[in-house]
C-alpha positions in Angstrom: 107.7 -79.8 69.2 108.0 -76.6 67.1 107.2 -76.8 63.5 110.0 -76.9 61.0 111.0 -73.4 59.6 113.8 -71.6 57.9 114.5 -68.6 60.1 116.7 -65.9 58.6 120.4 -66.2 59.4 122.4 -63.0 59.0 125.7 -63.6 57.1 129.0 -62.6 58.4 130.0 -59.0 57.3 131.8 -58.8 53.9 134.7 -56.8 55.4 135.6 -59.7 57.8 138.5 -60.8 55.7 141.8 -62.5 56.5 143.7 -59.2 56.0 141.3 -57.2 58.2 141.3 -59.7 61.0 145.1 -60.1 60.8 145.5 -56.3 61.3 143.2 -56.3 64.3 145.0 -59.3 66.0 148.4 -57.7 65.3 147.2 -54.6 67.1 145.7 -56.5 70.0 148.7 -58.8 70.6 151.1 -56.0 69.7 152.9 -58.4 67.4 153.6 -57.1 63.9 154.9 -60.5 62.9 151.6 -62.2 63.5 150.4 -64.0 60.4 146.8 -65.2 60.1 146.8 -68.6 58.3 143.2 -69.6 58.5 139.9 -67.8 59.1 136.5 -69.5 59.2 133.2 -67.9 60.4 129.8 -69.2 61.4 126.7 -67.7 63.1 127.3 -67.6 66.9 123.6 -67.8 68.0 120.7 -70.0 67.2 117.9 -69.3 64.8 115.3 -66.9 65.9 117.5 -65.4 68.7 118.9 -62.5 66.7 116.9 -59.3 67.4 119.5 -56.6 67.9 122.7 -57.4 66.1 124.7 -59.9 64.0 126.9 -62.1 66.1 129.6 -64.2 64.3 132.0 -66.7 65.7 135.4 -66.7 63.9 137.9 -69.6 64.1 141.4 -68.4 63.5 144.8 -70.0 63.2 147.8 -67.7 63.4 151.6 -67.8 63.7 153.9 -65.5 65.6 157.6 -65.3 66.4 159.5 -63.0 68.7 162.6 -62.5 66.4 164.2 -63.9 63.3 166.1 -66.6 65.2 163.1 -68.0 67.0 160.8 -70.7 65.5 157.2 -69.7 64.8 154.6 -70.4 67.4 151.2 -71.4 66.1 148.0 -70.9 67.9 144.3 -71.5 67.1 141.4 -70.0 68.9 138.0 -68.4 68.4 136.6 -64.9 68.9 133.1 -63.3 68.6 132.4 -60.5 66.2 129.4 -58.3 66.9 128.1 -56.0 64.1 125.0 -54.1 63.1 122.2 -55.2 60.8 122.4 -54.2 57.2 121.1 -50.6 56.6 118.0 -51.8 54.8 117.0 -54.2 57.6 113.9 -52.8 59.4 115.5 -53.7 62.8 118.4 -51.3 62.0 115.8 -48.5 61.3 114.4 -49.0 64.8 117.6 -49.4 66.7 119.4 -46.4 65.2 117.1 -44.1 67.2 118.4 -45.6 70.5 122.2 -45.2 69.8 122.7 -48.8 70.8 125.8 -49.6 68.7 127.7 -46.5 69.7 126.8 -47.1 73.3 127.9 -50.7 73.3 131.2 -49.8 71.7 131.7 -47.2 74.4 130.9 -49.8 77.0 133.4 -52.3 75.8 136.1 -49.8 75.0 135.9 -47.4 77.9 133.4 -48.3 80.7 133.8 -52.1 81.2 137.6 -52.0 81.6 137.3 -49.4 84.3 134.5 -51.3 86.1 136.6 -54.4 85.9 139.5 -52.6 87.7 137.1 -51.4 90.4 135.7 -54.8 91.0 139.0 -56.6 91.1 141.2 -54.1 92.9 138.7 -52.5 95.3 135.9 -55.0 95.7 138.6 -57.8 95.7 136.5 -60.0 93.4 138.9 -61.8 91.1 136.2 -63.5 89.1 135.5 -62.5 85.5 132.7 -60.0 85.0 132.7 -59.3 81.3 134.2 -60.7 78.1 137.5 -59.2 77.2 137.6 -56.7 74.4 139.9 -57.5 71.4 138.9 -54.6 69.1 136.4 -51.8 68.7 136.0 -50.5 65.1 133.8 -47.5 65.0 134.1 -47.1 61.3 132.4 -50.5 60.9 130.3 -50.4 64.1 131.9 -53.7 65.2 133.3 -55.2 68.3 135.5 -58.3 68.6 135.7 -59.9 72.0 136.8 -63.1 73.6 134.8 -66.2 73.2 133.6 -67.1 76.7 132.8 -70.7 75.5 136.5 -71.3 75.6 136.4 -71.0 79.4 133.3 -73.3 79.5 130.8 -70.5 80.1 127.4 -71.3 78.7 123.8 -69.9 78.8 121.2 -71.4 81.0 118.1 -72.8 79.5 115.6 -70.1 78.5 112.8 -72.7 78.8 113.7 -74.0 82.3 114.9 -70.6 83.5 116.9 -70.0 86.7 116.5 -71.9 90.0 117.3 -70.2 93.3 121.1 -71.0 93.2 121.5 -69.4 89.7 119.2 -66.5 90.8 121.2 -65.7 93.9 124.5 -65.7 91.9 123.0 -63.4 89.3 121.7 -61.0 91.9 125.1 -60.9 93.6 126.8 -60.1 90.2 124.1 -57.5 89.4 124.7 -55.8 92.8 128.4 -55.6 92.1 127.8 -54.2 88.6 125.4 -51.6 89.8 127.7 -50.6 92.7 130.6 -50.2 90.3 128.5 -48.1 87.9 127.4 -45.7 90.7 130.9 -45.3 92.0 132.4 -44.8 88.5 129.8 -42.0 87.9 130.7 -40.4 91.2 134.4 -40.4 90.4 134.0 -39.3 86.8 131.0 -36.9 86.7 129.3 -36.9 83.3 130.6 -40.2 82.1 127.1 -41.5 81.6 125.4 -38.2 80.5 125.8 -38.8 76.7 123.8 -41.6 75.1 122.9 -43.4 78.3 119.4 -42.0 78.5 117.7 -44.1 75.8 116.4 -47.4 77.2 113.3 -49.1 75.7 111.3 -46.2 77.2 112.7 -42.7 77.1 111.9 -39.1 76.4 113.6 -39.0 72.9 112.1 -41.7 70.8 109.2 -44.1 70.6 110.6 -46.3 67.8 109.8 -49.4 69.8 106.2 -48.2 70.2 104.7 -50.1 67.2 106.4 -53.3 68.2 105.1 -53.2 71.8 101.5 -52.1 70.9 101.3 -54.7 68.0 102.2 -57.5 70.3 99.9 -56.3 73.1 97.1 -56.2 70.6 97.9 -59.8 69.6 97.9 -60.8 73.3 94.4 -59.3 73.6 93.2 -61.2 70.5 94.6 -64.4 72.0 92.1 -64.1 74.9 89.1 -64.5 72.6 89.4 -68.3 73.0 89.3 -68.2 76.8 86.0 -66.8 78.1 87.1 -66.4 81.7 90.4 -64.7 80.8 88.7 -62.5 78.2 86.1 -61.2 80.7 88.7 -60.4 83.3 91.5 -58.9 81.3 90.7 -58.1 77.6 89.2 -54.7 78.3 92.2 -53.8 80.6 94.7 -54.9 77.9 92.8 -52.9 75.2 92.9 -49.8 77.3 96.6 -50.4 78.2 97.5 -50.5 74.5 96.6 -46.8 74.2 98.8 -45.8 77.2 101.6 -48.3 77.0 104.3 -45.9 76.0 103.2 -43.2 78.4 103.2 -45.5 81.3 106.6 -46.9 80.3 108.1 -43.5 80.1 106.6 -42.6 83.4 108.0 -45.7 85.1 111.5 -45.0 83.9 111.4 -41.3 84.7 113.9 -40.4 87.4 112.3 -39.3 90.7 113.8 -37.2 93.5 115.6 -39.5 95.9 116.0 -42.4 93.5 119.2 -44.4 93.8 120.6 -44.3 90.3 123.3 -46.2 88.5 124.3 -47.8 85.2 121.6 -50.4 84.5 122.3 -53.2 82.1 118.9 -52.5 80.5 118.3 -55.8 78.7 118.9 -58.3 81.5 117.3 -61.6 80.3 118.6 -65.1 80.3 120.4 -64.9 76.9 122.4 -61.9 78.1 124.5 -63.6 80.8 126.5 -66.8 80.9 127.4 -69.2 83.7 130.5 -71.2 84.6 130.1 -74.4 86.6 132.1 -76.6 88.9 132.5 -80.4 88.6 129.3 -81.0 90.5 127.3 -78.8 88.1 126.9 -75.9 90.5 127.2 -72.4 89.0 130.4 -70.6 90.3 130.4 -67.4 88.2 128.1 -65.4 85.9 129.2 -63.0 83.2 127.1 -60.2 81.7 127.0 -59.7 77.9 125.2 -57.5 75.4 125.3 -53.8 76.6 123.3 -52.2 73.8 120.6 -50.9 76.1 122.7 -50.0 79.1 121.1 -46.9 80.6 121.5 -44.5 83.5 118.5 -45.2 85.6 117.2 -47.1 88.6 118.6 -50.6 89.2 115.0 -51.6 89.8 114.4 -51.8 86.0 117.1 -54.5 85.8 115.5 -56.4 88.6 112.0 -56.3 87.1 113.4 -57.3 83.7 115.3 -60.2 85.3 112.5 -61.5 87.4 110.0 -61.2 84.6 112.0 -63.0 81.9 114.6 -65.3 83.6 113.7 -66.8 86.9 111.4 -69.7 87.6 107.8 -68.8 88.2 107.6 -69.9 91.8 110.5 -67.6 92.7 109.1 -64.6 91.0 105.5 -65.1 92.3 106.3 -66.2 95.8 109.8 -64.9 96.7 110.2 -61.6 95.0 110.4 -59.3 98.1 113.1 -61.5 99.7 115.0 -61.7 96.4 115.0 -57.9 96.3 116.2 -57.9 99.9 119.0 -60.4 99.0 120.1 -58.1 96.1 119.9 -55.0 98.3 122.2 -56.2 101.1 124.8 -57.2 98.5 124.5 -53.8 96.8 125.0 -52.0 100.1 128.0 -54.2 100.9 129.6 -53.5 97.5 128.9 -49.7 97.7 130.6 -49.5 101.1 133.6 -51.5 100.0 134.0 -49.1 97.0 133.6 -46.1 99.4 130.5 -44.7 97.7 129.9 -41.2 99.1 126.3 -40.7 97.9 123.1 -41.6 99.6 122.4 -45.3 100.1 118.7 -45.9 100.5 117.3 -48.0 103.3 115.8 -51.3 102.4 112.3 -49.8 102.9 113.2 -46.9 100.5 114.6 -49.3 98.0 111.6 -51.6 98.1 109.4 -48.6 97.5 111.6 -47.6 94.5 111.2 -51.2 93.2 107.4 -51.0 93.5 107.4 -47.5 91.8 109.1 -49.0 88.8 106.7 -51.9 88.7 105.2 -51.2 85.3 108.5 -52.3 83.8 107.4 -55.8 84.6 104.3 -55.4 82.4 106.0 -55.1 79.0 108.7 -57.6 80.0 106.2 -60.2 81.1 103.5 -59.7 78.5 105.5 -58.6 75.4 109.2 -59.5 75.6 109.0 -62.8 77.5 106.6 -64.6 75.2 108.7 -63.6 72.2 111.8 -64.8 74.0 110.1 -68.2 74.5 108.8 -68.4 70.9 109.4 -71.8 69.1 106.8 -71.5 66.3 107.2 -71.8 62.6 107.0 -68.1 61.7 110.1 -65.9 61.3 110.8 -64.2 64.6 112.2 -60.7 64.0 111.7 -57.1 64.7 110.5 -56.8 61.1 107.7 -59.3 61.8 106.7 -57.4 65.0 106.5 -54.2 63.0 104.7 -55.6 60.0 101.0 -55.6 59.4 101.3 -58.0 56.6 99.7 -61.4 56.7 102.9 -62.9 57.7 103.5 -60.3 60.4 100.1 -60.7 61.9 100.4 -64.5 61.8 103.7 -64.3 63.7 102.4 -62.0 66.4 99.3 -64.1 66.9 101.4 -67.3 67.0 103.6 -65.9 69.8 100.6 -66.3 72.1 99.3 -69.6 70.7 101.5 -72.1 72.5 100.1 -73.9 75.5 103.2 -72.9 77.5 102.5 -69.2 76.9 98.8 -69.6 77.7 99.6 -71.4 81.0 102.1 -68.6 81.9 99.5 -65.9 81.1 97.0 -67.5 83.5 99.4 -66.8 86.4 101.1 -63.7 85.1 98.0 -61.6 84.3 96.5 -62.1 87.8 99.9 -61.4 89.4 100.2 -58.0 87.5 96.5 -57.2 88.0 96.7 -57.7 91.8 99.5 -55.1 91.9 97.3 -52.6 90.0 99.6 -52.6 87.0 96.8 -53.3 84.5 94.6 -50.5 85.7 94.8 -46.8 84.9 97.9 -45.3 86.3 
């Protein structure tokens, strides 16, 4: 069991008042008579899971009436409010270089509604793909959207990860998302030119560099207690620290002939939600959190997804056939949407997937252990950046659990056999 701790919870923004929310709901429902009677807020995510924004759930009760003769109708519901960190928070200082807040507001306000139309009207898929947008407020860098929990959507266990049934459903939805992104770019040239070129690795900023190298150094230190692992991998990891950002930028560079689309960019198990039938089988999956959406190869989403979210046996033993499963559904969706560009063959796409393989290194060795963290230290970007005693203690503790150690004993050989720990 994890040790007791008091992880930081970000408070709801001060501007989130009754008057403000009432104005936004009046605009959304197009009812000037709407009167907000109650407003309560609470953190919408658990402790230690807040790395990129503040997410608040608001419970509202409001009354409306169509005309003066009609009785008021009362309704209660919940919404989610997504806002930035405070300006002085170190995480905000990192994230501002990536344009994540402007990008996600663009996604919810402009891009996702158009993709939804494509998927429903042309792909003929009536299932929900994204949370509906209630309000985008650029002056406050905030988004209000529907609470998917009301429709019984929920996250899968980040500890158990996804079995084959969940994985197939997610790959199907990813294929539709990627197909819609490619078609939207084809029909609206330039729609993704501005601010969609800054994923975790890019040519503009290396603000995430200290976070990644600090954690990779902590991983190397963790091998000191395992002689066999230290002899096999420590020197490789130490060399990799020096080239991590270079290799990352190289693997996300666009090569001639690459199939390109709008990638989600941060596709791990906490960034999608499932709906289930009475027997407990997943019937739909919805993508959330589009801060790092980027114009690039869909292979980066696949590597991120496989490295962080699927059960180990599927990733280690079934990866080529999972890529094939995704590919066939991507091609089917592109053809239904009448995509006019070049559709790669399966062989070409598998090569593209392998070319982007280094993406799996930082996802597997840096992000995934942090995502699984249950220790006593405060998990945050600030701790990842800090060289204070507390910061070093946190980064070392990320790799101390027996679960992470067991995972590294299979992940490091897997990556090493693919040549991803050697000089590139």
